[in-house]
C-alpha atoms as a printed R data frame, in Angstrom:
    type eleno elety resid chain resno       x       y        z
1   ATOM     1    CA   MET     A     1 -38.267 -76.798 -311.843
2   ATOM     2    CA   ASP     A     2 -37.673 -79.849 -314.007
3   ATOM     3    CA   LYS     A     3 -36.267 -82.681 -311.854
4   ATOM     4    CA   LYS     A     4 -33.697 -83.586 -314.508
5   ATOM     5    CA   ASN     A     5 -32.427 -80.000 -314.596
6   ATOM     6    CA   LEU     A     6 -32.187 -79.886 -310.807
7   ATOM     7    CA   ASP     A     7 -30.182 -83.110 -310.761
8   ATOM     8    CA   LEU     A     8 -27.872 -81.741 -313.450
9   ATOM     9    CA   ALA     A     9 -27.402 -78.521 -311.453
10  ATOM    10    CA   ILE     A    10 -26.458 -80.375 -308.270
11  ATOM    11    CA   GLU     A    11 -24.069 -82.618 -310.200
12  ATOM    12    CA   LEU     A    12 -22.495 -79.550 -311.824
13  ATOM    13    CA   ARG     A    13 -22.192 -77.796 -308.453
14  ATOM    14    CA   HIS     A    14 -20.317 -80.738 -306.974
15  ATOM    15    CA   GLU     A    15 -18.053 -80.903 -310.008
16  ATOM    16    CA   LEU     A    16 -17.220 -77.207 -309.706
17  ATOM    17    CA   HIS     A    17 -16.652 -77.605 -305.982
18  ATOM    18    CA   SER     A    18 -14.059 -80.311 -306.493
19  ATOM    19    CA   HIS     A    19 -12.128 -78.161 -309.014
20  ATOM    20    CA   PRO     A    20 -11.842 -74.742 -307.294
21  ATOM    21    CA   GLU     A    21  -9.736 -72.007 -308.868
22  ATOM    22    CA   LEU     A    22  -8.636 -68.680 -307.424
23  ATOM    23    CA   SER     A    23  -9.537 -65.280 -308.870
24  ATOM    24    CA   CYS     A    24  -8.111 -64.681 -312.358
25  ATOM    25    CA   GLN     A    25  -7.093 -68.353 -312.595
26  ATOM    26    CA   GLU     A    26 -10.519 -69.867 -313.406
27  ATOM    27    CA   ILE     A    27  -9.556 -71.516 -316.697
28  ATOM    28    CA   TRP     A    28 -11.015 -74.971 -316.044
29  ATOM    29    CA   THR     A    29 -14.115 -73.563 -314.349
30  ATOM    30    CA   LYS     A    30 -15.041 -71.304 -317.243
31  ATOM    31    CA   LYS     A    31 -14.380 -74.055 -319.785
32  ATOM    32    CA   ARG     A    32 -16.526 -76.551 -317.881
33  ATOM    33    CA   LEU     A    33 -19.442 -74.130 -317.558
34  ATOM    34    CA   MET     A    34 -19.341 -73.388 -321.280
35  ATOM    35    CA   GLU     A    35 -19.216 -77.109 -322.064
36  ATOM    36    CA   PHE     A    36 -22.201 -77.732 -319.791
37  ATOM    37    CA   LEU     A    37 -24.322 -75.064 -321.493
38  ATOM    38    CA   SER     A    38 -23.264 -76.210 -324.967
39  ATOM    39    CA   GLU     A    39 -24.211 -79.788 -324.114
40  ATOM    40    CA   HIS     A    40 -27.578 -79.060 -322.487
41  ATOM    41    CA   THR     A    41 -28.907 -75.925 -324.234
42  ATOM    42    CA   SER     A    42 -29.102 -74.306 -327.639
43  ATOM    43    CA   LEU     A    43 -28.116 -70.902 -326.247
44  ATOM    44    CA   GLU     A    44 -25.599 -68.683 -327.996
45  ATOM    45    CA   LEU     A    45 -22.334 -68.428 -326.027
46  ATOM    46    CA   THR     A    46 -19.991 -65.446 -326.161
47  ATOM    47    CA   ASP     A    47 -16.449 -66.016 -324.882
48  ATOM    48    CA   LYS     A    48 -14.936 -62.838 -323.416
49  ATOM    49    CA   GLY     A    49 -11.635 -64.324 -322.267
50  ATOM    50    CA   ALA     A    50 -11.746 -64.529 -318.478
51  ATOM    51    CA   TRP     A    51 -15.563 -64.588 -318.457
52  ATOM    52    CA   PHE     A    52 -18.456 -65.366 -320.777
53  ATOM    53    CA   TYR     A    53 -22.186 -65.055 -321.232
54  ATOM    54    CA   ALA     A    54 -24.986 -67.117 -322.732
55  ATOM    55    CA   PHE     A    55 -27.883 -65.532 -324.628
56  ATOM    56    CA   TYR     A    56 -31.506 -66.541 -325.131
57  ATOM    57    CA   LYS     A    57 -33.154 -64.532 -327.901
58  ATOM    58    CA   GLY     A    58 -36.733 -63.485 -327.171
59  ATOM    59    CA   LYS     A    59 -39.131 -61.474 -329.260
60  ATOM    60    CA   PRO     A    60 -37.777 -58.258 -330.813
61  ATOM    61    CA   GLY     A    61 -38.678 -55.173 -328.796
62  ATOM    62    CA   ASN     A    62 -39.170 -57.062 -325.544
63  ATOM    63    CA   PRO     A    63 -37.050 -56.299 -322.461
64  ATOM    64    CA   LYS     A    64 -33.545 -57.711 -322.124
65  ATOM    65    CA   ILE     A    65 -33.088 -59.244 -318.677
66  ATOM    66    CA   GLY     A    66 -29.656 -60.158 -317.328
67  ATOM    67    CA   PHE     A    67 -28.491 -62.454 -314.538
68  ATOM    68    CA   ARG     A    68 -24.979 -62.712 -313.161
69  ATOM    69    CA   ALA     A    69 -23.118 -65.418 -311.247
70  ATOM    70    CA   ASP     A    70 -19.519 -65.516 -310.009
71  ATOM    71    CA   PHE     A    71 -17.282 -68.590 -310.200
72  ATOM    72    CA   ASP     A    72 -13.978 -67.997 -308.350
73  ATOM    73    CA   ALA     A    73 -12.905 -69.767 -305.145
74  ATOM    74    CA   LEU     A    74 -10.956 -68.777 -302.019
75  ATOM    75    CA   PRO     A    75  -7.438 -69.529 -300.684
76  ATOM    76    CA   ILE     A    76  -8.839 -71.672 -297.857
77  ATOM    77    CA   ASP     A    77  -8.164 -75.357 -297.178
78  ATOM    78    CA   GLU     A    78 -10.970 -77.906 -297.469
79  ATOM    79    CA   THR     A    79 -10.872 -79.569 -294.052
80  ATOM    80    CA   ILE     A    80 -14.369 -81.069 -293.942
81  ATOM    81    CA   SER     A    81 -15.022 -84.480 -295.468
82  ATOM    82    CA   LEU     A    82 -17.079 -84.235 -298.669
83  ATOM    83    CA   PRO     A    83 -17.436 -86.802 -301.457
84  ATOM    84    CA   TYR     A    84 -16.918 -83.904 -303.871
85  ATOM    85    CA   GLY     A    85 -14.269 -82.094 -301.815
86  ATOM    86    CA   SER     A    86 -11.585 -79.833 -303.269
87  ATOM    87    CA   LYS     A    87  -8.852 -81.657 -305.158
88  ATOM    88    CA   PHE     A    88  -6.442 -78.775 -304.626
89  ATOM    89    CA   PRO     A    89  -4.768 -78.062 -301.251
90  ATOM    90    CA   GLY     A    90  -5.239 -74.515 -300.040
91  ATOM    91    CA   VAL     A    91  -8.098 -73.696 -302.433
92  ATOM    92    CA   ALA     A    92 -11.818 -74.292 -301.880
93  ATOM    93    CA   HIS     A    93 -15.270 -72.927 -302.712
94  ATOM    94    CA   LYS     A    94 -15.892 -71.451 -299.277
95  ATOM    95    CA   CYS     A    95 -18.164 -68.652 -300.474
96  ATOM    96    CA   GLY     A    96 -20.610 -70.653 -302.574
97  ATOM    97    CA   HIS     A    97 -19.729 -69.366 -306.013
98  ATOM    98    CA   ASP     A    98 -19.928 -72.968 -307.209
99  ATOM    99    CA   GLY     A    99 -23.581 -72.870 -306.167
100 ATOM   100    CA   HIS     A   100 -24.203 -69.478 -307.747
101 ATOM   101    CA   SER     A   101 -22.889 -70.722 -311.090
102 ATOM   102    CA   ALA     A   102 -24.895 -73.939 -310.850
103 ATOM   103    CA   ILE     A   103 -28.046 -71.892 -310.180
104 ATOM   104    CA   LEU     A   104 -27.451 -69.676 -313.194
105 ATOM   105    CA   ALA     A   105 -26.642 -72.660 -315.421
106 ATOM   106    CA   ALA     A   106 -29.839 -74.385 -314.292
107 ATOM   107    CA   THR     A   107 -31.816 -71.211 -314.986
108 ATOM   108    CA   ALA     A   108 -30.362 -71.197 -318.497
109 ATOM   109    CA   LEU     A   109 -31.551 -74.786 -319.001
110 ATOM   110    CA   GLU     A   110 -35.068 -73.898 -317.866
111 ATOM   111    CA   ILE     A   111 -35.280 -70.714 -319.965
112 ATOM   112    CA   ASP     A   112 -34.039 -72.565 -323.034
113 ATOM   113    CA   GLN     A   113 -36.866 -75.059 -322.580
114 ATOM   114    CA   ILE     A   114 -39.811 -72.774 -321.743
115 ATOM   115    CA   HIS     A   115 -39.097 -70.083 -324.401
116 ATOM   116    CA   PRO     A   116 -40.187 -66.826 -322.693
117 ATOM   117    CA   GLU     A   117 -40.815 -63.688 -324.756
118 ATOM   118    CA   ASN     A   118 -38.079 -61.613 -323.077
119 ATOM   119    CA   SER     A   119 -34.454 -61.919 -324.129
120 ATOM   120    CA   VAL     A   120 -32.234 -63.255 -321.336
121 ATOM   121    CA   TYR     A   121 -28.481 -62.919 -320.724
122 ATOM   122    CA   PHE     A   122 -26.648 -65.280 -318.377
123 ATOM   123    CA   ILE     A   123 -23.345 -63.664 -317.330
124 ATOM   124    CA   PHE     A   124 -20.706 -65.896 -315.710
125 ATOM   125    CA   GLN     A   125 -18.080 -63.732 -314.017
126 ATOM   126    CA   HIS     A   126 -14.559 -64.311 -312.748
127 ATOM   127    CA   ALA     A   127 -12.594 -62.734 -309.876
128 ATOM   128    CA   GLU     A   128 -15.380 -61.462 -307.646
129 ATOM   129    CA   GLU     A   129 -13.402 -62.127 -304.477
130 ATOM   130    CA   ILE     A   130 -10.766 -59.520 -305.341
131 ATOM   131    CA   GLY     A   131 -13.164 -57.013 -306.899
132 ATOM   132    CA   ALA     A   132 -11.656 -57.334 -310.374
133 ATOM   133    CA   GLY     A   133 -14.226 -59.310 -312.346
134 ATOM   134    CA   GLY     A   134 -17.306 -57.132 -312.037
135 ATOM   135    CA   SER     A   135 -15.794 -54.090 -313.716
136 ATOM   136    CA   GLU     A   136 -14.937 -56.259 -316.728
137 ATOM   137    CA   ALA     A   137 -18.008 -58.483 -316.989
138 ATOM   138    CA   SER     A   138 -20.399 -55.554 -316.517
139 ATOM   139    CA   LYS     A   139 -19.431 -54.476 -320.034
140 ATOM   140    CA   ALA     A   140 -22.027 -56.999 -321.174
141 ATOM   141    CA   ILE     A   141 -24.651 -54.481 -320.008
142 ATOM   142    CA   THR     A   142 -23.653 -51.710 -322.409
143 ATOM   143    CA   GLU     A   143 -22.567 -54.009 -325.232
144 ATOM   144    CA   ASN     A   144 -25.999 -55.656 -325.352
145 ATOM   145    CA   GLY     A   145 -28.314 -52.955 -324.048
146 ATOM   146    CA   ILE     A   146 -29.475 -55.051 -321.096
147 ATOM   147    CA   ASP     A   147 -32.415 -53.359 -319.363
148 ATOM   148    CA   GLU     A   148 -32.358 -55.054 -315.954
149 ATOM   149    CA   ILE     A   149 -29.772 -57.156 -314.088
150 ATOM   150    CA   TYR     A   150 -30.119 -59.476 -311.081
151 ATOM   151    CA   ALA     A   151 -27.833 -61.587 -308.885
152 ATOM   152    CA   ILE     A   152 -28.095 -63.707 -305.762
153 ATOM   153    CA   HIS     A   153 -25.804 -64.632 -302.900
154 ATOM   154    CA   ASN     A   154 -26.356 -67.602 -300.627
155 ATOM   155    CA   THR     A   155 -26.504 -66.505 -296.996
156 ATOM   156    CA   PRO     A   156 -26.112 -68.826 -293.988
157 ATOM   157    CA   GLY     A   157 -27.941 -67.597 -290.900
158 ATOM   158    CA   VAL     A   158 -31.050 -66.649 -292.886
159 ATOM   159    CA   PRO     A   159 -33.874 -69.246 -292.870
160 ATOM   160    CA   GLU     A   160 -33.426 -71.823 -295.622
161 ATOM   161    CA   ASN     A   161 -35.064 -70.781 -298.899
162 ATOM   162    CA   ALA     A   162 -36.137 -67.393 -297.570
163 ATOM   163    CA   VAL     A   163 -35.061 -64.204 -299.351
164 ATOM   164    CA   LEU     A   164 -33.335 -61.224 -297.758
165 ATOM   165    CA   ILE     A   165 -33.544 -57.973 -299.728
166 ATOM   166    CA   GLY     A   166 -33.463 -54.210 -299.337
167 ATOM   167    CA   ASN     A   167 -33.716 -50.980 -301.305
168 ATOM   168    CA   GLY     A   168 -30.653 -48.811 -301.826
169 ATOM   169    CA   THR     A   169 -27.286 -50.005 -300.534
170 ATOM   170    CA   VAL     A   170 -27.279 -53.719 -299.700
171 ATOM   171    CA   TYR     A   171 -23.467 -54.222 -299.740
172 ATOM   172    CA   CYS     A   172 -20.978 -51.534 -298.700
173 ATOM   173    CA   ALA     A   173 -18.240 -50.061 -300.872
174 ATOM   174    CA   SER     A   174 -14.673 -50.856 -299.812
175 ATOM   175    CA   LYS     A   175 -11.062 -50.756 -300.931
176 ATOM   176    CA   GLY     A   176  -7.609 -51.618 -299.680
177 ATOM   177    CA   MET     A   177  -5.395 -48.553 -299.146
178 ATOM   178    CA   THR     A   178  -1.626 -48.641 -298.605
179 ATOM   179    CA   ILE     A   179   0.194 -45.563 -297.321
180 ATOM   180    CA   SER     A   180   3.946 -45.877 -297.948
181 ATOM   181    CA   MET     A   181   6.541 -43.567 -296.404
182 ATOM   182    CA   LYS     A   182  10.257 -43.538 -297.134
183 ATOM   183    CA   GLY     A   183  12.781 -41.723 -294.959
184 ATOM   184    CA   VAL     A   184  16.538 -41.839 -294.386
185 ATOM   185    CA   SER     A   185  18.368 -44.533 -292.404
186 ATOM   186    CA   THR     A   186  20.826 -43.777 -289.642
187 ATOM   187    CA   HIS     A   187  22.481 -45.480 -286.680
188 ATOM   188    CA   ALA     A   188  20.036 -46.150 -283.864
189 ATOM   189    CA   SER     A   189  22.287 -44.146 -281.539
190 ATOM   190    CA   ALA     A   190  21.790 -41.007 -283.637
191 ATOM   191    CA   PRO     A   191  18.120 -41.002 -284.670
192 ATOM   192    CA   GLU     A   192  18.241 -37.217 -285.199
193 ATOM   193    CA   LEU     A   193  20.407 -37.765 -288.279
194 ATOM   194    CA   GLY     A   194  17.792 -39.869 -290.053
195 ATOM   195    CA   LYS     A   195  14.180 -39.611 -291.076
196 ATOM   196    CA   ASN     A   196  11.987 -42.186 -289.351
197 ATOM   197    CA   PRO     A   197   8.374 -42.685 -290.541
198 ATOM   198    CA   ALA     A   198   7.219 -44.291 -287.293
199 ATOM   199    CA   PHE     A   199   5.904 -41.100 -285.716
200 ATOM   200    CA   ALA     A   200   4.102 -40.030 -288.886
201 ATOM   201    CA   ILE     A   201   2.378 -43.392 -289.234
202 ATOM   202    CA   ALA     A   202   1.519 -43.409 -285.539
203 ATOM   203    CA   GLU     A   203  -0.087 -39.979 -285.944
204 ATOM   204    CA   ILE     A   204  -2.186 -41.196 -288.879
205 ATOM   205    CA   ILE     A   205  -3.392 -44.204 -286.871
206 ATOM   206    CA   GLY     A   206  -4.201 -41.989 -283.921
207 ATOM   207    CA   ARG     A   207  -6.329 -39.728 -286.113
208 ATOM   208    CA   ILE     A   208  -8.478 -42.551 -287.525
209 ATOM   209    CA   PRO     A   209 -11.153 -42.595 -284.762
210 ATOM   210    CA   GLY     A   210 -11.849 -38.915 -285.377
211 ATOM   211    CA   LEU     A   211 -12.081 -39.454 -289.115
212 ATOM   212    CA   ILE     A   212 -14.856 -42.037 -288.796
213 ATOM   213    CA   ASP     A   213 -17.083 -40.292 -286.280
214 ATOM   214    CA   PRO     A   214 -20.620 -41.480 -287.208
215 ATOM   215    CA   LYS     A   215 -22.110 -38.033 -286.718
216 ATOM   216    CA   ASP     A   216 -20.127 -36.770 -289.719
217 ATOM   217    CA   TYR     A   217 -21.641 -39.273 -292.161
218 ATOM   218    CA   LYS     A   218 -25.034 -40.170 -293.533
219 ATOM   219    CA   GLY     A   219 -24.246 -43.908 -293.637
220 ATOM   220    CA   LEU     A   220 -21.914 -46.484 -292.153
221 ATOM   221    CA   ILE     A   221 -18.203 -45.641 -292.408
222 ATOM   222    CA   LEU     A   222 -15.236 -47.758 -291.292
223 ATOM   223    CA   CYS     A   223 -11.444 -47.687 -291.428
224 ATOM   224    CA   THR     A   224  -9.738 -50.908 -290.343
225 ATOM   225    CA   VAL     A   225  -5.998 -51.134 -289.692
226 ATOM   226    CA   ILE     A   226  -4.775 -54.259 -291.499
227 ATOM   227    CA   CYS     A   227  -0.999 -54.070 -291.138
228 ATOM   228    CA   VAL     A   228   1.698 -51.744 -289.818
229 ATOM   229    CA   ASP     A   229   5.143 -52.453 -291.244
230 ATOM   230    CA   ILE     A   230   7.916 -50.113 -290.098
231 ATOM   231    CA   GLY     A   231  11.655 -50.797 -290.218
232 ATOM   232    CA   GLU     A   232  13.216 -54.217 -289.695
233 ATOM   233    CA   GLU     A   233  14.653 -56.412 -286.961
234 ATOM   234    CA   ALA     A   234  17.996 -54.594 -286.798
235 ATOM   235    CA   PHE     A   235  18.458 -52.868 -283.466
236 ATOM   236    CA   GLY     A   236  21.382 -50.764 -284.639
237 ATOM   237    CA   ILE     A   237  19.434 -49.032 -287.422
238 ATOM   238    CA   SER     A   238  16.665 -46.483 -287.051
239 ATOM   239    CA   ALA     A   239  13.608 -47.329 -289.139
240 ATOM   240    CA   HIS     A   240  13.474 -45.511 -292.466
241 ATOM   241    CA   ASP     A   241  10.715 -47.265 -294.459
242 ATOM   242    CA   GLY     A   242   7.122 -47.794 -293.376
243 ATOM   243    CA   ARG     A   243   3.764 -48.949 -294.694
244 ATOM   244    CA   LEU     A   244   0.295 -48.635 -293.252
245 ATOM   245    CA   LEU     A   245  -2.341 -50.926 -294.772
246 ATOM   246    CA   LEU     A   246  -5.975 -49.995 -294.264
247 ATOM   247    CA   THR     A   247  -9.361 -51.163 -295.457
248 ATOM   248    CA   ILE     A   248 -11.753 -48.273 -295.861
249 ATOM   249    CA   ARG     A   249 -15.457 -49.002 -296.148
250 ATOM   250    CA   GLY     A   250 -18.657 -47.050 -296.553
251 ATOM   251    CA   GLN     A   251 -22.360 -47.476 -297.075
252 ATOM   252    CA   TYR     A   252 -22.004 -44.780 -299.718
253 ATOM   253    CA   GLU     A   253 -19.081 -44.738 -302.120
254 ATOM   254    CA   SER     A   254 -18.947 -40.940 -302.045
255 ATOM   255    CA   GLU     A   255 -18.455 -40.953 -298.268
256 ATOM   256    CA   MET     A   256 -15.771 -43.649 -298.538
257 ATOM   257    CA   ASP     A   257 -14.015 -41.435 -301.090
258 ATOM   258    CA   ALA     A   258 -14.230 -38.498 -298.685
259 ATOM   259    CA   LEU     A   259 -12.579 -40.648 -296.000
260 ATOM   260    CA   GLN     A   260  -9.823 -41.552 -298.437
261 ATOM   261    CA   GLU     A   261  -9.208 -37.870 -299.197
262 ATOM   262    CA   ALA     A   262  -8.985 -37.096 -295.472
263 ATOM   263    CA   LEU     A   263  -6.451 -39.890 -294.944
264 ATOM   264    CA   GLU     A   264  -4.396 -38.654 -297.888
265 ATOM   265    CA   LYS     A   265  -4.428 -35.095 -296.524
266 ATOM   266    CA   ILE     A   266  -3.222 -36.163 -293.080
267 ATOM   267    CA   SER     A   267  -0.561 -38.392 -294.640
268 ATOM   268    CA   LYS     A   268   0.778 -35.492 -296.721
269 ATOM   269    CA   GLU     A   269   0.867 -33.250 -293.665
270 ATOM   270    CA   GLN     A   270   2.851 -35.827 -291.714
271 ATOM   271    CA   ALA     A   271   5.175 -36.604 -294.622
272 ATOM   272    CA   ASP     A   272   5.972 -32.901 -294.944
273 ATOM   273    CA   LYS     A   273   6.491 -32.558 -291.208
274 ATOM   274    CA   TYR     A   274   9.060 -35.362 -291.066
275 ATOM   275    CA   GLY     A   275  10.580 -34.924 -294.544
276 ATOM   276    CA   LEU     A   276   9.383 -38.255 -295.894
277 ATOM   277    CA   GLU     A   277   8.647 -39.488 -299.399
278 ATOM   278    CA   LEU     A   278   4.993 -40.447 -299.647
279 ATOM   279    CA   SER     A   279   3.036 -42.680 -302.005
280 ATOM   280    CA   PHE     A   280  -0.384 -44.344 -302.052
281 ATOM   281    CA   SER     A   281  -1.609 -47.537 -303.676
282 ATOM   282    CA   PHE     A   282  -5.027 -49.172 -303.779
283 ATOM   283    CA   CYS     A   283  -6.388 -52.663 -304.375
284 ATOM   284    CA   GLU     A   284  -9.557 -54.744 -304.192
285 ATOM   285    CA   ALA     A   285 -11.848 -51.778 -304.816
286 ATOM   286    CA   PHE     A   286 -15.571 -52.559 -304.604
287 ATOM   287    CA   PRO     A   287 -18.348 -50.063 -305.331
288 ATOM   288    CA   GLU     A   288 -21.473 -49.931 -303.215
289 ATOM   289    CA   THR     A   289 -24.127 -52.393 -304.388
290 ATOM   290    CA   SER     A   290 -27.266 -50.288 -304.566
291 ATOM   291    CA   ASN     A   291 -30.607 -51.845 -305.461
292 ATOM   292    CA   ASN     A   292 -33.145 -50.106 -307.651
293 ATOM   293    CA   ALA     A   293 -36.422 -49.961 -305.692
294 ATOM   294    CA   GLU     A   294 -38.544 -50.993 -308.674
295 ATOM   295    CA   CYS     A   295 -36.384 -54.052 -309.347
296 ATOM   296    CA   ALA     A   296 -36.256 -54.963 -305.662
297 ATOM   297    CA   ASP     A   297 -40.053 -54.915 -305.708
298 ATOM   298    CA   LYS     A   298 -40.019 -57.293 -308.679
299 ATOM   299    CA   VAL     A   299 -37.979 -59.705 -306.560
300 ATOM   300    CA   ARG     A   300 -40.505 -59.352 -303.723
301 ATOM   301    CA   ASP     A   301 -43.401 -59.955 -306.133
302 ATOM   302    CA   ALA     A   302 -41.696 -63.042 -307.579
303 ATOM   303    CA   CYS     A   303 -41.194 -64.428 -304.085
304 ATOM   304    CA   LYS     A   304 -44.819 -63.732 -303.161
305 ATOM   305    CA   ALA     A   305 -46.032 -65.571 -306.264
306 ATOM   306    CA   LEU     A   306 -43.817 -68.549 -305.384
307 ATOM   307    CA   GLY     A   307 -44.657 -68.560 -301.683
308 ATOM   308    CA   VAL     A   308 -41.081 -67.712 -300.714
309 ATOM   309    CA   PRO     A   309 -40.729 -65.825 -297.396
310 ATOM   310    CA   VAL     A   310 -39.147 -62.374 -297.701
311 ATOM   311    CA   TYR     A   311 -37.189 -60.568 -295.006
312 ATOM   312    CA   GLU     A   312 -36.196 -56.925 -295.290
313 ATOM   313    CA   LEU     A   313 -32.520 -56.116 -294.809
314 ATOM   314    CA   PRO     A   314 -32.417 -53.739 -291.817
315 ATOM   315    CA   ASP     A   315 -28.921 -52.391 -292.549
316 ATOM   316    CA   PRO     A   316 -26.445 -52.805 -295.413
317 ATOM   317    CA   ILE     A   317 -24.155 -55.808 -295.211
318 ATOM   318    CA   ARG     A   318 -20.691 -54.544 -294.296
319 ATOM   319    CA   GLY     A   319 -18.976 -56.882 -296.733
320 ATOM   320    CA   SER     A   320 -18.631 -55.911 -300.389
321 ATOM   321    CA   GLU     A   321 -19.844 -57.370 -303.686
322 ATOM   322    CA   ASP     A   322 -18.610 -56.308 -307.105
323 ATOM   323    CA   PHE     A   323 -22.127 -56.741 -308.521
324 ATOM   324    CA   GLY     A   324 -22.270 -53.018 -307.780
325 ATOM   325    CA   HIS     A   325 -20.456 -52.420 -311.078
326 ATOM   326    CA   PHE     A   326 -23.421 -53.883 -312.943
327 ATOM   327    CA   LEU     A   327 -25.907 -51.739 -311.034
328 ATOM   328    CA   LYS     A   328 -24.060 -48.605 -312.112
329 ATOM   329    CA   LEU     A   329 -24.921 -49.463 -315.731
330 ATOM   330    CA   ALA     A   330 -28.478 -50.826 -315.469
331 ATOM   331    CA   LYS     A   331 -31.249 -50.910 -312.925
332 ATOM   332    CA   GLY     A   332 -31.441 -54.152 -311.012
333 ATOM   333    CA   ALA     A   333 -31.173 -55.835 -307.640
334 ATOM   334    CA   GLY     A   334 -28.956 -58.174 -305.692
335 ATOM   335    CA   PHE     A   335 -30.617 -60.344 -303.080
336 ATOM   336    CA   MET     A   336 -29.749 -63.105 -300.648
337 ATOM   337    CA   VAL     A   337 -31.212 -66.606 -300.498
338 ATOM   338    CA   GLY     A   338 -31.110 -68.087 -297.019
339 ATOM   339    CA   ALA     A   339 -28.974 -71.193 -296.538
340 ATOM   340    CA   GLY     A   340 -30.328 -71.941 -293.078
341 ATOM   341    CA   ASP     A   341 -28.417 -72.783 -289.921
342 ATOM   342    CA   ARG     A   342 -25.019 -73.474 -291.457
343 ATOM   343    CA   PRO     A   343 -21.439 -72.247 -290.931
344 ATOM   344    CA   PRO     A   344 -20.750 -68.747 -292.290
345 ATOM   345    CA   ILE     A   345 -19.164 -68.172 -295.683
346 ATOM   346    CA   HIS     A   346 -15.359 -67.794 -295.810
347 ATOM   347    CA   THR     A   347 -14.909 -70.336 -292.999
348 ATOM   348    CA   ILE     A   348 -13.347 -73.802 -293.209
349 ATOM   349    CA   ASP     A   349 -16.585 -75.564 -292.185
350 ATOM   350    CA   TYR     A   350 -18.732 -73.947 -294.879
351 ATOM   351    CA   ASP     A   351 -20.293 -75.758 -297.828
352 ATOM   352    CA   PHE     A   352 -23.015 -74.509 -300.178
353 ATOM   353    CA   ASN     A   353 -26.541 -75.743 -299.423
354 ATOM   354    CA   ASP     A   354 -27.891 -77.584 -302.491
355 ATOM   355    CA   ASN     A   355 -31.421 -77.333 -301.086
356 ATOM   356    CA   ILE     A   356 -31.662 -73.685 -302.153
357 ATOM   357    CA   ILE     A   357 -30.872 -74.221 -305.837
358 ATOM   358    CA   GLU     A   358 -34.472 -74.817 -306.910
359 ATOM   359    CA   THR     A   359 -35.815 -71.761 -305.060
360 ATOM   360    CA   ALA     A   360 -33.173 -69.478 -306.569
361 ATOM   361    CA   VAL     A   361 -33.808 -70.822 -310.072
362 ATOM   362    CA   GLU     A   362 -37.563 -70.330 -309.745
363 ATOM   363    CA   ILE     A   363 -37.096 -66.721 -308.634
364 ATOM   364    CA   PHE     A   364 -34.741 -66.049 -311.546
365 ATOM   365    CA   LYS     A   365 -37.288 -67.583 -313.934
366 ATOM   366    CA   LYS     A   366 -40.072 -65.346 -312.621
367 ATOM   367    CA   LEU     A   367 -37.856 -62.284 -313.094
368 ATOM   368    CA   ALA     A   368 -36.897 -63.403 -316.615
369 ATOM   369    CA   ILE     A   369 -40.458 -64.023 -317.730
370 ATOM   370    CA   GLY     A   370 -41.727 -60.769 -316.218
């Protein structure tokens, strides 16, 4: 990698880090990334509103290779001392999306200078943390006929500059599920005159262990109770409104959907039993991120050519990644670049490891050139 480009990437990463923006609020971040690419490359930029992509035009008829990076931050305070620390209280790049975007921008600089024969798309995506950006930005796949798509995620706990990859599901599907029940209020001394959702919600919670019995599923399945909100602090009134918030998760999206159906069925049974109004709502839905075996092998081959150690992912990562939306539309692979012995992502002590930028860029270049 050109030393000047590496220095520019690190400088850009620090600049992004100091100006973090939450999902769907990344106005400055997107603008700065577009300015950077306009200043340092001759690539064609396409502004899609909340997100954008840059395009390098190769020879007609050659493959179209895509790369994606996310650029939103998290609602976490920056408590560690950094010369480029967050300027905004309560918001910080504690997942490394500043680094992901710097890597992709640096790859764009390199591709623009070496002129490969393949066409290359550099997709910069918003709102990954809440699962909203991928479904929008993945439209670039169909709009441009992109043949293959790749993405990386920095991963503390994996040896620095090593790659972690697998075939099939590498990140689980997940979604937030809210079960709302509305009954009838009454004096606490006459609970029989009202309709209290507490027993219905308790029954649903009690049934969860049986719904996630591993023997009933091909892959990992989880249902996590996030919040139980029933009634209010008024000891003279029997509870009449209740909400149960769950996160459901699965190695396979189809099995997660089956779990959702089972929860809905039990909820309807309990609502009918106690005469309650029932409604469901969902948020932060992530598909499974499932790697194409051929594309995963291309990542392995690129690493071998570069002398980068490769570790096989023994089991899918339980967390979710909305890169799965892209892999529903084109073959591709998501892989992890080790950040070494550093604090985990989504913690207050975390900061992206600049030492992995060059390795990630070189792998992307190998995949782009083919």
